[in-house]
Each structure stands twice: as structure tokens, then as C-alpha cells.
Wavefront OBJ file of the C-alpha trace (Angstrom):
o trace
v -0.010 0.013 0.001
v 1.421 3.374 -1.093
v 1.137 5.885 1.810
v 1.939 9.098 -0.097
v -1.057 11.359 -0.494
v -1.388 11.519 -4.278
v -3.336 13.875 -6.545
v -4.175 12.700 -10.033
v -4.726 15.666 -12.402
v -6.783 14.917 -15.533
v -7.583 17.776 -17.939
v -10.407 16.906 -20.347
v -12.283 18.514 -23.223
v -15.149 16.810 -25.100
v -14.165 13.325 -23.818
v -17.621 11.760 -23.383
v -16.513 8.622 -25.226
v -13.533 7.921 -22.966
v -14.030 9.621 -19.609
v -15.858 6.701 -17.928
v -13.087 4.279 -18.987
v -10.453 6.747 -17.812
v -12.081 6.857 -14.400
v -12.364 3.065 -14.227
v -8.687 2.495 -15.045
v -7.422 5.235 -12.760
v -9.650 4.059 -9.939
v -8.417 0.456 -10.343
v -4.790 1.641 -10.008
v -5.588 3.861 -7.005
v -6.585 0.818 -4.960
v -2.843 0.529 -4.189
v -2.848 4.044 -2.666
v -3.841 4.773 0.909
v -4.859 8.392 0.340
v -5.563 10.086 -2.980
v -7.783 12.450 -4.928
v -8.710 12.410 -8.648
v -9.012 15.953 -10.019
v -10.830 16.303 -13.348
v -10.620 19.746 -15.006
v -13.320 20.183 -17.617
v -12.074 22.751 -20.137
v -15.498 23.966 -21.289
v -16.716 20.726 -22.899
v -19.720 20.980 -25.189
v -20.683 17.292 -25.123
v -21.826 15.109 -22.205
v -18.469 15.205 -20.405
v -19.702 17.553 -17.699
v -22.776 15.417 -16.965
v -20.646 12.331 -16.653
v -18.208 14.131 -14.326
v -21.036 15.384 -12.142
v -22.319 11.847 -11.756
v -18.832 10.559 -10.879
v -18.329 13.291 -8.282
v -21.724 12.545 -6.784
v -20.948 8.842 -6.478
v -17.292 9.063 -5.414
v -16.032 11.688 -3.008
v -12.412 11.118 -4.049
v -13.355 12.620 -7.407
v -13.031 16.394 -7.503
v -14.115 18.374 -10.532
v -13.231 21.895 -11.703
v -15.462 23.164 -14.516
v -14.207 26.122 -16.552
v -16.717 28.769 -17.664
v -15.568 28.176 -21.250
v -12.703 26.564 -23.171
v -9.441 28.148 -21.996
v -7.011 25.465 -23.191
v -5.074 22.451 -22.036
v -2.251 24.294 -20.248
v -4.592 26.505 -18.140
v -6.458 23.299 -17.202
v -3.264 21.631 -16.014
v -2.325 24.792 -14.153
v -5.676 24.824 -12.331
v -5.221 21.184 -11.386
v -1.736 21.875 -9.924
v -3.014 24.882 -7.934
v -5.836 22.882 -6.444
v -3.952 19.660 -5.738
v -3.572 18.891 -2.051
v -1.354 15.805 -2.349
v 2.299 15.298 -1.454
v 2.791 14.425 -5.115
v 0.677 15.026 -8.235
v 0.560 12.997 -11.419
v -0.639 14.766 -14.592
v -2.255 12.566 -17.240
v -4.566 13.296 -20.188
v -7.997 11.733 -20.341
v -7.447 9.976 -23.691
v -5.580 7.006 -22.104
v -2.614 7.306 -24.480
v -0.519 7.496 -21.339
v -1.167 4.418 -19.125
v -2.409 5.005 -15.584
v -0.906 1.626 -14.657
v 2.486 3.376 -14.483
v 1.484 5.388 -11.403
v 2.987 2.986 -8.849
v 6.254 2.757 -10.793
v 6.419 6.568 -10.935
v 6.014 6.662 -7.136
v 8.746 4.070 -6.757
v 11.183 6.068 -8.893
v 10.291 9.210 -6.935
v 11.000 7.545 -3.602
v 14.038 5.378 -4.498
v 15.840 7.921 -6.679
v 14.790 11.014 -4.727
v 13.404 12.542 -7.965
v 11.201 15.603 -7.540
v 9.958 15.053 -11.110
v 9.369 11.800 -12.924
v 8.595 12.541 -16.570
v 7.244 10.108 -19.102
v 9.606 9.432 -22.007
v 7.892 8.044 -25.089
v 9.931 5.301 -26.698
v 7.203 4.742 -29.321
v 4.026 6.560 -30.385
v 1.210 4.367 -31.683
v -1.704 5.498 -33.778
v -0.123 8.794 -34.915
v 0.522 9.825 -38.491
v 3.994 10.006 -39.922
v 3.527 13.786 -40.331
v 2.697 14.275 -36.656
v 5.563 12.108 -35.532
v 8.175 13.848 -37.677
v 6.924 17.378 -36.895
v 6.869 16.604 -33.174
v 10.397 15.243 -33.348
v 11.647 18.278 -35.226
v 9.873 20.691 -32.900
v 11.172 19.216 -29.643
v 14.743 18.997 -30.977
v 14.638 22.556 -32.408
v 13.226 23.954 -29.166
v 15.846 22.087 -27.164
v 18.606 23.708 -29.234
v 17.056 27.150 -28.849
v 16.233 26.804 -25.147
v 18.458 28.261 -22.474
v 17.957 25.151 -20.287
v 17.992 21.508 -21.484
v 14.567 20.023 -22.155
v 13.977 16.259 -22.187
v 13.129 14.983 -25.662
v 10.006 13.011 -26.636
v 8.092 13.946 -23.495
v 4.700 15.489 -22.831
v 2.864 16.649 -19.752
v 2.550 13.077 -18.373
v 4.681 13.296 -15.239
v 4.872 13.137 -11.496
v 5.765 16.267 -9.581
v 6.216 16.571 -5.809
v 5.063 19.325 -3.428
v 8.312 21.310 -3.812
v 7.801 21.510 -7.577
v 4.082 22.304 -7.223
v 4.765 25.146 -4.779
v 7.490 26.580 -7.031
v 5.250 26.267 -10.074
v 2.426 28.177 -8.359
v 4.764 31.200 -8.018
v 4.660 31.719 -11.817
v 2.284 34.555 -12.692
v 2.575 34.348 -16.468
v -0.651 33.432 -18.256
v 0.486 31.590 -21.439
v 2.479 28.717 -20.031
v 4.579 26.023 -21.625
v 4.317 23.760 -18.599
v 6.815 21.030 -19.533
v 9.380 23.749 -20.242
v 8.698 25.558 -16.930
v 9.119 22.332 -14.949
v 12.453 21.684 -16.648
v 13.453 25.300 -15.939
v 12.709 24.871 -12.244
v 15.494 22.331 -11.899
v 15.268 19.904 -8.992
v 16.063 16.221 -9.419
v 14.332 14.778 -12.491
v 14.202 11.176 -13.741
v 12.521 9.519 -16.730
v 10.114 6.612 -16.953
v 10.148 4.941 -20.361
v 6.911 3.712 -21.960
v 5.114 3.107 -25.235
v 2.403 5.688 -25.949
v -0.800 3.988 -27.039
v -3.482 5.063 -29.455
v -6.407 7.089 -28.157
v -8.979 4.827 -26.492
v -11.786 6.667 -28.302
v -12.686 10.033 -29.757
v -10.564 12.465 -31.758
v -7.396 14.314 -30.904
v -7.865 17.720 -29.237
v -4.673 18.981 -30.845
v -5.308 19.463 -34.564
v -2.668 21.110 -36.724
v -3.829 24.648 -35.893
v -3.539 24.070 -32.126
v -0.210 22.323 -32.582
v 1.138 25.436 -34.293
v -0.203 27.657 -31.520
v 1.267 25.425 -28.850
v 4.667 25.390 -30.649
v 4.580 29.175 -30.956
v 3.892 29.510 -27.235
v 6.848 27.255 -26.431
v 9.131 29.354 -28.636
v 7.975 32.806 -27.608
v 7.643 32.171 -23.872
v 10.672 29.984 -23.340
v 13.468 31.353 -25.437
v 14.632 34.714 -26.730
v 16.891 33.213 -29.317
v 14.509 33.891 -32.267
v 15.052 37.569 -31.613
v 18.836 37.033 -31.797
v 18.481 34.982 -34.937
v 16.400 37.724 -36.524
v 19.064 40.268 -35.590
v 21.827 38.124 -37.031
v 19.817 37.552 -40.194
v 19.300 41.301 -40.513
v 23.006 41.948 -40.026
v 23.864 39.363 -42.671
v 21.436 40.958 -45.122
v 22.949 44.368 -44.456
v 26.434 43.034 -45.205
v 25.153 41.383 -48.387
v 23.497 44.629 -49.441
v 26.659 46.624 -48.827
v 28.669 44.075 -50.776
v 26.293 44.210 -53.707
v 26.340 48.035 -53.615
v 30.143 48.054 -53.749
v 30.053 45.546 -56.593
v 27.594 47.733 -58.615
v 29.647 50.853 -58.033
v 32.790 49.033 -59.147
v 31.021 47.861 -62.368
v 29.841 51.381 -63.025
v 33.281 52.925 -62.522
v 34.886 50.272 -64.720
v 32.507 51.123 -67.558
v 30.725 47.785 -67.645
v 27.482 48.386 -69.592
v 25.752 45.291 -68.153
v 25.071 47.094 -64.893
v 21.878 48.716 -66.374
v 20.542 45.345 -67.523
v 20.329 43.783 -64.083
v 16.714 44.511 -63.285
v 15.903 40.811 -62.556
v 18.653 40.638 -59.911
v 17.424 43.931 -58.489
v 13.900 42.638 -58.253
v 15.079 39.426 -56.531
v 17.154 41.443 -54.120
v 14.210 43.670 -53.249
v 11.975 40.650 -52.677
v 14.627 38.923 -50.565
v 15.300 41.878 -48.287
v 11.587 42.677 -48.086
v 10.967 39.092 -46.974
v 13.713 39.373 -44.321
v 12.197 42.569 -43.030
v 8.708 41.042 -42.814
v 10.113 37.975 -41.066
v 11.932 40.075 -38.526
v 8.876 42.204 -37.918
v 6.812 39.055 -37.512
v 9.163 37.706 -34.859
v 9.092 41.017 -33.003
v 5.292 41.097 -33.371
v 5.034 37.673 -31.775
v 6.957 38.785 -28.727
v 5.097 42.102 -28.504
v 1.803 40.219 -28.696
v 2.919 37.958 -25.871
v 3.768 41.033 -23.782
v 0.362 42.513 -24.594
v -1.379 39.362 -23.338
v 0.572 39.493 -20.080
v 0.169 43.197 -19.296
v -3.618 42.937 -19.587
v -3.370 40.694 -16.520
v -6.609 38.871 -17.228
v -7.321 35.659 -15.321
v -5.745 32.600 -16.912
v -9.042 30.760 -16.492
v -12.417 31.150 -14.799
v -13.890 28.339 -12.725
v -17.637 28.122 -13.304
v -18.262 25.317 -10.839
v -16.254 23.138 -8.458
v -17.391 19.784 -7.061
v -16.103 18.182 -3.856
v -13.783 21.101 -3.162
v -14.078 23.408 -0.185
v -15.531 26.785 -1.250
v -12.716 28.760 0.394
v -9.952 26.863 -1.350
v -11.629 27.262 -4.774
v -12.139 31.036 -4.313
v -8.521 31.647 -3.340
v -7.189 29.757 -6.350
v -9.630 30.893 -9.054
v -7.227 32.736 -11.361
l 1 2 3 4 5 6 7 8 9 10 11 12 13 14 15 16 17 18 19 20 21 22 23 24 25 26 27 28 29 30 31 32 33 34 35 36 37 38 39 40 41 42 43 44 45 46 47 48 49 50 51 52 53 54 55 56 57 58 59 60 61 62 63 64 65 66 67 68 69 70 71 72 73 74 75 76 77 78 79 80 81 82 83 84 85 86 87 88 89 90 91 92 93 94 95 96 97 98 99 100 101 102 103 104 105 106 107 108 109 110 111 112 113 114 115 116 117 118 119 120 121 122 123 124 125 126 127 128 129 130 131 132 133 134 135 136 137 138 139 140 141 142 143 144 145 146 147 148 149 150 151 152 153 154 155 156 157 158 159 160 161 162 163 164 165 166 167 168 169 170 171 172 173 174 175 176 177 178 179 180 181 182 183 184 185 186 187 188 189 190 191 192 193 194 195 196 197 198 199 200 201 202 203 204 205 206 207 208 209 210 211 212 213 214 215 216 217 218 219 220 221 222 223 224 225 226 227 228 229 230 231 232 233 234 235 236 237 238 239 240 241 242 243 244 245 246 247 248 249 250 251 252 253 254 255 256 257 258 259 260 261 262 263 264 265 266 267 268 269 270 271 272 273 274 275 276 277 278 279 280 281 282 283 284 285 286 287 288 289 290 291 292 293 294 295 296 297 298 299 300 301 302 303 304 305 306 307 308 309 310 311 312 313 314 315 316 317 318 319 320 321
């Protein structure tokens, strides 16, 4: 019997086809735990997910439910779960069952035996995903790792165990648009992997289509590294040097009497297009960072909790951000 008080954090959005099975499998694993809570965060679902969660909370007092007033996103949902978790450790897992709940006891064992404050899931294989998604995910994580100022574990998601030290440190972050797996790596502490094969979704469709994947990747880049700004600056400097070199070359041709200098309108057009593209790219990078600053200075709540089940009212009010 595992004595650590454990919080299981499960963000969900339109998961009516899988949520009952998720609860069943998590509950079966939690029989090995002496004290625990299962926190579902409903991210503004429009199907029957909320009804199912209400019924689960009514029948099982270890089930706690936070219901957002609308869809705020996966990362705010995870953030809300961490802020409301009362356990000595918390395990974050998505509702789609691609990450197996049966690994919970092993994660606790690694945490205790290795003294790891974080036990993150490392995917050795990803089943049921297209070649495009696999290759783009691999390229993104490796590119972000090279750009990041701190090392980030490759082929990992939000499936992980974090202890109370990490939770308390995480709750000090006031920024709204979070890249949680990056923040947890940035925090430091002792971190250890648990290797596993990621399964196909049990049912339903992915909640991360291509558009959301791009937005998530952009958040990771803009909020976790300033290197794109430096790259834009270096690219601009390179283009200036190229422009000066071409100007010197044209002047030399003119002074040497080469008549071909007036016939170079195609090269001039290409040069204008090239430098115009560089300028737009640089402005776009700056615009992304300025937009992120704009989101932060508005200081709006990261999420709004519309309803909370099996939580004390005081605790929910103090952590509704």
C-alpha cells in the first residue's frame, strides 16, 4: 500500500466517449494508494463530459471536478489542477488514455528510491499517430531544445509526477500563457525519466489538430526562449552586409564602364523581394513577442472556474485565477 497522499490531475475537453473508462482504469490503479484524490478539469466541454463528471463526483467523494466557464485550453487546465492539488505528489495525465495510468505505482517508486522531484514520461514509441505528426513533433522538440536556455527532455509530454516542492514553485509563476513542460524543466530539482510506449487514443478524436499544434509550438518558442530575436538580428546583419557588398560591386562595375550594370533588373527585383521578406520575417518575430507582452500586461485571469465539485468553497475562491 502506497502511503503518499497523491493527486491525479486529468484535464479533459469533449471526452464523453472515454471519460468513464479513464475513471475506471485510474480508480483500479488507485486501490494501491492509501490516500488520494482524482481531479478532473473540464475545459469547457460541449458534449456530455460535464454530466458524466457530475455523476462521478456525486458517487465518489475522491473525485473532484473543476469546470471552466468556457474553453481556455489544455495548459490552463493543467495549471488549475496543480493549484488545487492537495497531495504530497501530483501525477498529470490526459484523459485519452494514451498514457497508461498503470504506471502510477512505478512513478512513485522512482520518486522515492531515486529522490526525484519530477518523474517525466519518455515516449519510446508513439502508436496511432501519422508520420507527419511524428516527424513534426520530433523536429519541434529538438529545435526547441537547441534554442532553449535550459535543457529540455526529448519526446516527453505533460505526463509526469511532480512533488510538493515543484508544485509550490510552479504556483509562483504569474505568467498566463504557459509552456508547462518547459517551466518544470526550468525549475530544476532532481528529474528522472520513466520509459513507456504511448498507445493510441482509447476513443474520440485528438484535441490537438494542426492549428492548435502550431499555436502550442509558438507559445513554447515565444515564452521559453529569446533566441529567435537574436536569430532575426543576425539575419538582418547578414542581409545588411550582403547589401553593402552588392552596392560596392555595382559601383565598381559602373566605374569600370561595364554596360551590363543597367541590364540587371531581374537581380534587383530578386534582391528587393529577398530583403523585403527578411524585413517582414523580422517584424513578424518582433510582433510575436510584443503580442505575448500585450497578453501578459492585460493581466486577465488565466481561467475562470464556473463550478467546483467536492472542493471546499474557500480553497476554490482563493485559487480561481
